[in-house]
N, C-alpha and C positions, 0 to 999 in steps of 0.2 A: 574853408581852407582855400587860400589863394593858390591858383595853379595856372599854368600857361603851356601852350604847345612848345615842345622842346626846340631850342634854337641851336643845337650842337650837332646836327646830323652830318655836317661836312667835316667834323673834327675826327682825326685818326684815332683809332682805339686799338688796344691790344686784344688779341683773341681771348674769349672767355676761357678761364682755366679752372680746373677742379681743385678745391682745397684739399689739404691732407685728410680731412675728415669726410670728404665727399661733398661737403657744402660748396656750392659754386661761389667763386670769387669773381669780382667784376673787373671791368676795364678801367684803365687809368685815364683820367680826363685832364687835359692840359688846362692850366689856369686861364688861358685866353678864351676858352669856350664858355666860361661862366658869365652869365649875363648880369648877375647882381653886381653893381659897381662897388659894393663894400668888400667884395672878395678880390684881392689883388692878384695879379699874374704871379705865379710862383712855380717852383719845382715840385713835381708830384712825388709823394712818398712811395717807397717800393712795397708797402704792405698795408692791408686794411687794419684799422684800429677798432675792430668790432669783434672782440674775442668771444662774445656770446652769440654771434650770428644775429639773425633777425627773427621776428615772429609776426605772422599775419593772422588776424583773428576777426571774429564777428561778421563774417561774410553774409550778406543778403544778396538778392538779385542785382542790386545797384550800388552797394556800399561795402566797404571793408576798412579795417584798421591795421596799420603796419607799425611795428615796434622796432626801435633802433637805439643802441647805446654806444657811446664813444668810450673806448678804453685806452689806458696808457700804452698797453702793449698789444701787438697783433694776436698773441695767443695767451692762454691761461698760464699762470705761474707754475712752472714745472718743478721748481725747487721749493725750499722753505719747509717749515714744520707742517706735518700732516696730522691733525687730530684724528684719532681713530676710535672706533668702538662706540658703545652706548654710553650715554651721559646721564648723570643724575640731575634732573631739572631743578632740584631743590638745593643743589650745591652751587654757590656763587662762583662765577668765573670772571676774571677781570683781564681784559686785553685792551691795550691802547689801539686806536684805529690804525696806527702805523704797523703794529704787530699783525693785525688782521690782513692788511694789504700785502704782507710778506708771506702769508700762509700758502701752502700748496693748494693750487686750484683757484686762488684769488684772481680777480680781474678788476683791479682798481680803475675807477673811471677817470676821464680826462675832460676838462673844459674844452669846448670846440663848437663847431657848427655842423649841421647835418641837413641834407635834403634828400628827396626821393624822386627817382625817375621811373615811370611805369608805363606799360603799354601791352598790346596784344601780340606783338611780335617778339620772338626770343632774342633778336639782335637789338631790340629797343629802337629801331629806326622810326617808329611811330610814337616815341615816348612823350609823355607829358611830364613836366617838371614842377615840383612844388617850390615854394619859397625856401630860402635857407632859414634855419632856426638855431638859436643859441642853446647850448645845454651846459649845465653847471652842477655843482654839488647839491644845490637845493632840490633838484629833481633827479638825483642819482645819475646825472649825465644822460638821461633818457629823453627821447621825444617819440610821441605816438602820432602818426599821420592818419587823419580821417580822409579817406578817398570816397568820392561821390561820383554820380553819373556814370557808373560802370555798366558794362554790358552783361545781361544775365547769362548764366550757364557758360562762362568763358574762363579760359586760363589767362591769367595776367602774369607778366614777368616784370621784375623790378630790380633796381639796384639802389642801395642805400649809400650815398656819398657823404664822406665826412672831411673836415678840414680843421686846421689849427684855429684857435680863436681869432687870430688876425687874418686868416685866409691865405697866408703866404706859402703855406705848405699844405698840399692836398694829399689825401690818403687814397689808396686803392679802394674800390667800391666792393660792397658785399652784395652778391646776387641772390635772388630769391624768386619764388613763384607762389601763387595760390589760385583757387577757383572760386568764382562767384556762384551763388545758389541759382538754380534754374528758375525760370518764371513759373508762377503758380499754375498756368494752363498747360505746362509741359509735363507729359508722363515721366515719372521719376525712374531713372535708370542709373544706379550709382552704388558705390560701396563706401561706408564710413567705418571708423574704428573708435572704440571707447576704452580708456585705460585708467589706472589709478595706482596709488600707494607705491611710490618708489623711494627707497632709502639709498643714500649714496654708497655706503659701505656694503650694501647687499646687491650691488648692481651686477655681479657675476661676470663682468668683463671690464677691463681697464678703460675701454672707450665708451662705456655706457651700457644700459640694459639691453639684452637681446631682443626684447619686443620691438625696438625701434626699427631695425632693418626688416624684421618680420612684418610689421605694419606697412612699411614703405613698399614692400613687395606687392601688396594688394592695391597700391595706387589709390588710396582713399581720397574722396572728395574733401573730407574734413576728418578731424579727430577731436573727440571730447576728452579733455584732461580733467578728471573728476575729483581732484583733491588729494591731499597728502602728497604733494609734489616735492616738498622738502619736509624734513622733520626737525623743527626748531628745538624741541624740548629734550628729546631722548637720544639724539645723535650728536656726538662731540664735534665741535664745541657747542654747548647749549646757547641759544640765541638770547643772551641776557641784555643785549643792546641792539639798536637799529643797525649798526654796522655789522654785527655778527649775523643778524637776520639776512641782510643783503649778501653776506658772504655765502650763506647756504645756497642762495639762488645762483650766485656766480659760479661756484664750483660744480653745481649740478648741470646747469644749462650751457656751460662751456665745454662739457664733455663732447667729443667729436660726433658721436652718434646722435645725441640730442640736438646739437647745433645744426647738423645737417637736416634732421627731420623738421625742426621748427622753421627752418629757412625755406622749406620746399613744399610744405603741406599746410593748408589752412587749419585753424584750431578754434575751439571754444573752451574757456577755462572756468572751472569751479573750484572753490576752496573748501577745505574741511578744517579740522581742529589743529593738526600739526603744522600746517602751512599758514595758519592764522596766529596761533600763540602756543598752545600746549594741549595735551590729551584732554578730551571732553570739556573744552573751555567754552565760556560764554562771555558776553559783554561785561566789562568792569574788572576782569581779572588781569593779572600781571605775570610776567616771567622775568624775574630780576628787574631791570630797569625798563624792559619792553612792555608796553601796555597793549591791551586788546585792540584799542583804536589804532595804535601805530601799526599793529599787525594787519589790520584791515586795509590801511592806506598803502602799506608796502605791497600787499598782494595786487591791488589795483595798479600800482606802479609797474610791477613786474609782468603782469598779464595784459595782453592787448584787448582791453575791455573799454566799453563806453562809460560815461559818467552816470548812467541811469541805474535802476535797481539791479542787483546781482542776479535776481531771477528774471528770466526772459524766455521768449519763444521764437523759434526760427522755422521758416517754411522752406522746404526744398522740393519745388515742383508740385505737381498735382497730388502726389501720393504720400508725402512724408511731412509731418510737422513734429518737431521736438520741443519739449519744455525742459528748461534747465532750472533746477530748484536751488534755492539758497537755504542753508541750514545753520548758519552761525549768527548772522547780523541781528536777528530779532528773537533769538531763542531765550526761553526762561532758564534760570539756574536749574541744574540737574537736581539740586537739593530741595526744590520747591515741591510740595505735595501735589500729586497728580489730580487733574480736574479740568473743568472748562477753561480756566484762565491760563493753564500751563501750555506752552507752545514751543515748537521748533520753527515752524514756518512764519508765524505772525499773521494777524488778521488781514493785512493788506495783500500779502502773497496768496493766502487762501481765496480771497475774493477775486483776485486777478486770475488764479488758476481756474476757478469755476467759470468765470466769464469767457476766458479765451478757449477753454475746452468746448463750451457750448457753441461758440461762434465758428469753430473749425469744421471745414468740410474735407479735411485730408483723409485719404484712404486709411493710413496707418498713423497712430498717435503713440509717441514714445516719450516717457518721462525719464530724464536722466537726473539721478539724485546722488549727491555725495555720500549718502548713508541709506541703509535699507528701510523699506516699508513692510517687507514680508519676512525676510530672514529664513529660518530661525537664527538668532544670534547666540553667542555663547553666554553662559552664566556670568554674572558680574558686570555686564555692560549696562550702561544707564543713559546713553546719549542719543538714541535714535528711535524712530517710530515703530520699530519691530520689538522694542523693549517694553516691559510692563511700566517702566518709569514714565513713559509718554503714551500710555495705552489709550487715554481718552482721545487725544488728537489723532493717534494712529487709526483707531476705529472710525473716527469721524471722516478722515480722508479716504480710507479704503471703502467705507460704506458709500460715500458720495460717488466714487469712481464706479462701484458696482451698479449703482442706479443710473448713472448718466453716461458712462463709457464702458459698458460691460464687454464689448467685443472690439477686437482690432486695437487693443491698448496694451502696452507693455511698460514695465519699469526696468531700467538698467541702472544698477547702483555700483558705487565704489565702496571704499572703506574696509570691507571684509577681505582678508588675505587668503581666501579660498574661493573657488568657483562653484556656482550652483545655478540650477534652474528650479525655481520653487513656485508652487501654486498655493495661495492662501486657502486654508480649508473652509473658511466661512464665506468669503467673498469671491473666490476664484481669481483674485488678482495674480497675474503672472509677473515674476521678477527674475532677472538674471544678475548674478554678481560676477564682475569681470575678472576678479582675482588680482593678486599683487603683481607688480611689474617684473619680478624675478622669482626664481624658485627659492633662492635663499631667504626671501622675505615672506614666503608663504607659510601658513600655519594658523593655529588658533581655533580651528573649527570645532563645534560641539559634536560633530559626527553626522553621518547620514541618518536622515529621518524619513522613513518611507511614507509617512502621512503627508509630508509637504514636498519632499524633493522628487523631481523627475530626473535630476542629475546632481552629483556631488563629487567634487575632486579637490584635494589639497595640493595645490601647485600654482605656479605663476602663469601669467598669460594675459590675454586681452579678449575683447569681443569685437566681432565685425558684424555689420548690419548691411545687407545687400537687398536692393529692390530692383525688380525687373518688370517692365510693362509687357502685357500680352494683349491680344485683341479682346477688348472689353473686360480686362481683368488686370490685377496687379499681384505679384508674388513677393513675399518678404521672407528672408532667411536670417535668423539670428544664430551666429556661430561662435562658440567658445573655442579659442585657440590656446595651445601651450605657448611657451616663450619663443619657440622656434617656428611658430606659425601653423603647426599641425592642428587640424580641426579635431577636437575631442568630444564635441556635442553640438547638435544642430536641431533647431526647430524651424520648420518651413510651413508657411500658410499662404493660401491663395484666396483672393477676394474678387468676386465678380462685381463689376461696376454698373 
């Protein structure tokens, strides 16, 4: 990505102001400050055209990716029809794109230009500027900036600037921030959060799910969003088309609480079934006119992810390494008979997992999975490694972990709408389920099982992960929180180095 030291330090700026949602909105930049000759001098617009905020993701010690989208209006559509309730994914729904644009919560995109200014100072007096990039309907008016040569363990501030296609009108900037991962030699001192399963009409607050301000209060270095971030199939309107699928993202992530959170905390994103296509889905399926492949592409468009495999590993300092599992791209059909050929992870991901676990010298190892490996799950489920339907591969992976990473290894999973701390009775594998993002969306548990559960609770919430260095040691705490942030269960371990 071409970038250059910012040339606008002497240009007057408005004071940074807080947006209605608490998301920071940026300064106005006069057209004369823009060094790209293709951007004409013009009058600045009074508002930002980024109704969905920004998203920073994939932070490493020296790189990160920032997501921005240009929208027709500064805010989400507050009028229009609001489809409500659960939907029947087998019942066809037909909406013209113009009708979707007019729905409540819609954020139609707008062709334009976008660039990013970023630096280590909150006033951006040290800012580096990217080039300007054009956005249009072909890319859903989105651009993702790959930032390189960053400083490890540092807070970066940025503003996403947008302009009309001809550059004659500039918009207010959207402010944001994120943190880079600390260098591998640095003892890990941090808190992170993990969440899952958020349904729009089960959000329990008009501005968004209560977990978002609760997680923000912990000031996490990053948050893992582990799938089912929207529900294409069973929440009205069913995403029978690409436009309807994008509408689900628009109305969810333009909610004030979500917009504020994703603009101010770094993230790592995983998908599951409902935010790819439909419940228990696999490659080759359809939902109306929407194909599984289109669902895969839309997720990558909406999440700040690189172009590599969806499974990846990230190191945060000396003591923490996390593995992010992919459970949809290479899976076998649920209807296939179980056996050595049936898979959720796929051969390449399993080989990568074994190799990278063996190479890791991190004090604590965490596998973040969109679906369970231990459970127990409720009867009638057929799509994860805790089910008999994928027992062969489940036993294979759990057995390998028991042999090669028996200690200081934990699984944190999404997908289940209840919280638990489980220990697999045969392998001893420890798993935490983070629970649904709201109390309204919690439920479905098969109940407490004393042979497996160390803790079980039907309720919404999230998980926090805290590491603290000590002299010659490291302590880790895995805490389950309710939606208001109260700790309802905790496991703490200390490891001498």
